[in-house]
N, C-alpha and C positions, 0 to 999 in steps of 0.2 A: 264621214266616208259613208257610212250607214246610208245616212241622205239622200247618197248622190243615187245609189242604187233603187227606192225605193219610193215613192211619189208621198213623202209624208208634210211637205211644205204647201202643195193643192190642197191636202187633207185636213191641214189645220187653219189653211184658211179659210175652206168651205164650213167648217163647222166655227170660224170668228166670224162669220155674218149672222149665225146665229144666234151666236151665243151673247153677242153685244148685246142683245134686248135682256138680258139677264146677266149685271156687273159680277155679282158675288163669282160665276161658272167662268165666265168669261176671265178674269182675274186670275183663277186657279190655274185654268188652262192657258192662259197666257208665261204665269210664274214655271209650270213646269216644262212648257215648250223650251223659254230663257236656260233654264236651269238646264235641259240639257246639251243645249248651244254651248253653254259655257263651262259644263264642267264635264257631262259626257262623252260629248263629240270629241273633243282634242285628244281623251285616253285612244281611240282610232287610228289619232296624225301622231301618238309618240315618238314610233317609231322614226323617225323622218329627221327627230331632236338627234339618235342616239346615234353621231356617227363619228363615231372616233378617228377616222382620215381627214376628217374637215376642219379646219381650223380659220376661223375669222378673218378675213383680210381686206381691209377697206382700200387699200391701192387697188384691188381688181375692180373696180368702179368707179377709180377716178380716171377722167380727161378720156371717157369715150367717143365723146365726138369728134367726128372724121376731119381729116387734115385735107383741105383742098390743095392738087397741085396743080401751080397754072405756069406754063412755058411761055419763055418770050426767047424769040427768035433775035432781039436785037439788045441783047442785052452777053454781057460776060463777066462772071464772078469768080473768075482765075482769084482775083484780090481786090482789095478799095480800091486801086488806081484804077484796073481797068474796068472797075465798074462804075467810076462818077465820069471815066473818058466815056462811057456809052451813051450818057445823058449830059455834056458836055453843059446846057445851058439852065440845067437842075440844081438847084439850089439845094446843097446836104449839110448838114449838121452833124459833126463827127461824135462819137463816146469809145471809150474800154471798149464794149460789146459792139456794136452797131455804128452806124449809118442811117438820118433821118431825114425824109425828108414832107413837109407840111403836108401836102396834096398830092395823095396817093393815086391817083387817078390822071396824073403828069405821066406814071408809069404805067399801070394798071389798065385795063380796055373798061372802061364804066359797062358798056354789053355786058361782061362775064359777071357780074355784080345785080342782086336783087334793086328791083326799082327806089325802097328806102334809103339806101346807102349814096345814090348817085349823090345827093345836091347836099350831105351832110358836110361837115369839115373833119375828116377823115383825113389824117396822115398816116405813111409807110413810115417802119422803124424794122430794120433790116440789118437780121443777124449778118454778118462775117466780119471774122478774124481770122487771124492764123490758127487759132487752136478750133475752127470748128471738127466733127468727125464726117465725113464727107462720104468715107466709104461704104458706110452701112447703110442705104437708100430710106428706112425701115427706121433708124435709129433716131429718137427725138433727142439726145445727148446734145448738149452745146457748149464749149468754153467751161474755165478755168473758174469756181468760188474758190473763195481761200482754203487753204491746207489740203489742197488738189483735188476737189470733190467736181466733178462735170454737173453740169444744172442739164437738170429736164426741162424742155418746153414749155412741154405742158404744165408743168409745178409752177411755172413763174406765171405761167396764164392764170391759174387760182390764187396765186398770190397777187396778181393785178388786177384779177374780178373779188378778189377780197378790200383793195383800195378803195376802191371804186364805192362797194356799195358802202363803206365805211366816208364817201365822199374825198377822199383828199388823193384820189391819184385819177390818170384820165379812165374813158370808159375802152375795154375791147373789144371792139367789133368782131373781129379773126385773127385765129393762126391760120396762116396758109405756107406752103413752100413753094417755091422759087426755085425752075430749073433752065439752065440757059443753053446756047448754043452749042455748047462743047456737052451739053449733060453733065451741067456741075450743080448740085440742087445749096439751097439755104432755107433759112426759116426766113420768116417775118409775119411780121404783130400791123395788123391793122388797128390806128389807136384813134381816139380823138384827141384833130389839133387843139390845143391850151395857146390858145394867145396871153401873153402875159403882159401886166402893168408894166411899162417902163419905171419902177421902182428899187431900192436898195431893199433887200429883205431888211428888218427890224429886228434887233437884238430880242423883243417880243413877241416878233410873229413868229422868233425862229424859241424860242421857250414854250412856247404855245404851242407850238406843232410838237418837241419832245416829250411835255408835258404829256399830251394826248397818247405818245406811243405808251408810255411808261402804264395808263389804264386799261391801252386796248392789248387781249388774253391772248388775241391768236396769231397775230403778225410780231416779229422779230428782225430786229438786220440780222442781215447773214455773218458778224461778227461778235451778234449778241449787243454789239454798244453803237453807236453813233461815232465814237471818239478818232478811233481809228480810217473810218475811212471817208477817204475826201469827194464821195456821194455827197456828204451831207454837207458841204462845207460852201460858207452863202457865200466866199469871195473868191471864188473859182467867176473865171470869165464867164463861163457859162453853167450855171449855180439849176442843179436840179430841182430847187428850190424853187416856188413862184408864186407870184399873186396872178390871178386869173385876172379877167377882166370884172370880174364879180366880188374881187378882194377877197376872194379864198384863198385858202394855203395849199398850197397842190406839187405834191412829190412826181417828178416826171419818168423816173427808171426803174422802176416796181420789181426789177430783179435784183435791186440790193436788199429784199428783204427774202424772208422764208415762212412757212407755216410748220413749224418744227413737230406738231403734234396733231396732224390731218388726223387722225382716228379719231383722236377725243372731239377735236373741233367737229366730226363731223357727225360723232355721238351726241353731242349736245344739243344741234340743230334737230337732230330726227326729237330728241327726247323735250323738245319743246311744239312737236305736231299732234295734242291729244285735239285738237280741234278737227282735225282728220279721220280721228279713230272711228271704226266700226261701232262699238260697243263697247262695250265690258270688256274687263280685262276677262283674258281666257284663261284656266286652270295649264300650269305649268308655261306660262307667261308674264313678265313680271314688269308688265309695260300698257299700254292702252293697244287695245288691237287694234291699228290701223287696217284703210282699205287695200293700198299697194305698200306692198314689200322694198324695203330699200335693201338689193341684196346683201350679205355679208355686216349689216348692220340690224335691221328688224324684221319682228313677224307682223304677218298681216293676212289678210283676208286672200286676197289674191297673188298667185306665184311669179312674180313679175321673169325672171328668166322664161317659166315655161311657156306664159307668154309671148314671150320675145321667142321663143323656136315655133312654136305653132303661127305666128306671122311671119317668120321665114318662109316656113313651109309652104304657106301661103301665097308669096310672091314669086316662091322659087318654081312651086308647079304652074302660076298663071304668066311666066318669064315677066311680069311687070318687076320694077324697080323704083322707090322714093329716092334715087339718089339724084341731087341736083332739082329736084320739088319739094315744093312751100309746101305746108302743112297748118290746117288748122285740129287743133283735140279740143273737142265740146268736152268740158266736164274733167280736168285734165289730172284732178286731184292734184296726187304731188308731183306729177310731170314722169313720172316714169313710161309713160308712151310719148313725151315729147321727146325725152333720152333717146328713146328706141331711136326714133325717129330722126338724129343729128348723129348717134352712134352708124346708122346706114347710110352719111352723106345727104341727108336733107338740108337742100342751101339754108331755109330759114320757119322756122316754127314759132306759130302762135298757142297759146293757151290758153283757154278760159275757165273759172271757177270762180267760188263767192271771193269777196275779200281777205277772210280771214285763209280759206286757206291758197290764195294765189299769193300771198304775201311769204308766206311758207314756201311754198315750191318754187318761185322764185330765190329765194336764198339757197335752197337745196341746190339747184340745176346750176346758180352763182359757186357752190362751195366743191360742187363735182370736174365744173371746169368746162361749164357749156355758155359760149358766146351767141349764139345765131337766134336768140328766142325773144317773144315777148309774153308774160304772165299778164294775163290782166283779169282784178276784181270783179265779177257782174253777180248780179243775181237774175240768172235767164225766166224766170218768173216774174220779171218785173217790165214792165211793156219799157218805161224809157231806158233798161239797159240795154234791152233789145234794140232797142231800135242806135244804140252807141257803136254797135260792133261794125256798122262798115265805115264809122269814122274810123277805126284805130285800125284796120287790118289796107294798111298801106298797097301789101302785096298782093300780086296774083294766088291763086288758092289753087293748088291741084290735089291737093287730098285734103278730105273732111274723116278726121275718125270722129266715129258718134257710137260710142263704147260705153252700152249700158246706162245710159241719159236718157233715152227717148221715154222711160218712165216714171222721170225727175219730172221733162220740164215740156217732155212732147216732141210736136214737129214744128218750132216757129218758125212763118214765114220769112223774120230776116234771115236767118239762115241758109233756109231753101231758097232763097235769089243771090247769096253769094255765086258769084259763076262759076265752080269748081268743077271738077273733070272726074273725080272718083269719089265715093264714101265706102270706108270701111265701118260698117255698123255691125255693133253688137248689140244682143240682144238679154234679156234678163233669163234668169231661171225660168224652166217651165211654159217659156216660149216657144212654137216652134218657128222653126223656116220659112212656113209658107205665110203665117201670121204676120213677122217682120216684114217679110216683102213685101207684103201687100200693104201695111204701114207706110212703106215707102212712096209707094206708088197711089194708095188715093188721096195721100198729104201731099202730092205732086211735087218730090223730089227727086221722083224717079219717074220715066216715061215710057209708058206699056209698048209705043212704035219707035223709041231712040235707045232707049237704054241697056244693058246687058248685064246680067250678072253675070260675072267671071268666075266666081268663086260662091262655093255653100257647106259651111259643113257644122256639127257641133265642137266645142273646144269645152275644159275643162281643166283648172287650173288650182292650186291651193283650197281650198276651204269650200272654194268657190264649185255647185253645182253644173253640169251640163250647160253650156250656153250657144245658139246659133252666132254664126260669124259668118258675114255676110261681104263681099266685095263688089262693090257694080260701078257701072262708067255709068254718066249722065248722056 
């Protein structure tokens, strides 16, 4: 807190430039400053940790990615038969919970989706049966699992994400909601269509799959056994266990599984985030001090929820939305700004950070239930990796998030040359709005004749001092 109101950081930096010529003195000052940051400063923030009303609930941050509603005037979702009659020439496969067609874009208009999806083998799994809840348009419950427990479509999505991460299930590209001409709605998953070899599952293949499940810590069948569920019956005419064209064993119906200990699962992922730590452990903190906070799970330098609120205020003030827009987040860290964009309706998000950090960010977003994203590991101080950016980004970019990264990588031409429409630029502490705007201009990221500064203000969150925040159009 104290450092936010007086410019000690600037003062220390000036002293540091002088004391570098006197190593013993320099080490003494550096150690004193670090002692203040690690042990004294947290005392000023202790009040934030004393909140007897608040209890940790990881479910509050799960499944925040928005669900897109797609209206189709040529279908009837009253029941399965009426739906199939709507598409007489389409061959559906039927299951207990759904019907499936191998090409989603026989039913959905390709133009409604991002460019990179249009030529991929994506199937459509439509959840439609007599048990669906349709009265509440915002309800994500669907169908009965054993013991009368309703399932949640976002929970099932997270299960599917886990299975894909383990390479035993199809990739889920998106969870959407369909609305027919009568206003009836149902959920549907866009998933990778797995072409299977026309071979019988051998006992050896099946045993290997079951042994894998015994080792897997987080997934388990919804009845905690495979013996009682016919989803695991390899003798069925249309078995859920298949061998794909690469010879890999895949399980198609991810709704047959659950992650019963999601709180532990998320916490275990974050425990492995030491590589993203901002520095040494802080006083009153039992873990590495991460840069970004994962709400309800870990502490960190930046207060994620407060930062999100500041972004919301900014977009609302200038009446601009990221809904249905594509985002590039440069220096995404553990992906909290990516997750923010997806929660506000972004069509697709790209994140870039170092390989070590990007692997963990991908794992975290996967576990939170995000699908419309790609996180790429690149060293943006390395020319060869910078040159890869244009190859990796298949979709047109509307917004570039460039938050507190210019001090680390500058303003590379490879990012400047991406034809984005807007830039959300957050500067570093002890820099001014004018200084950051000037940097964007002199590096030709903005054009003095055509660009507009839509928003500029200083924001502060967490342990971070005031930083300039700028939103500009090109």
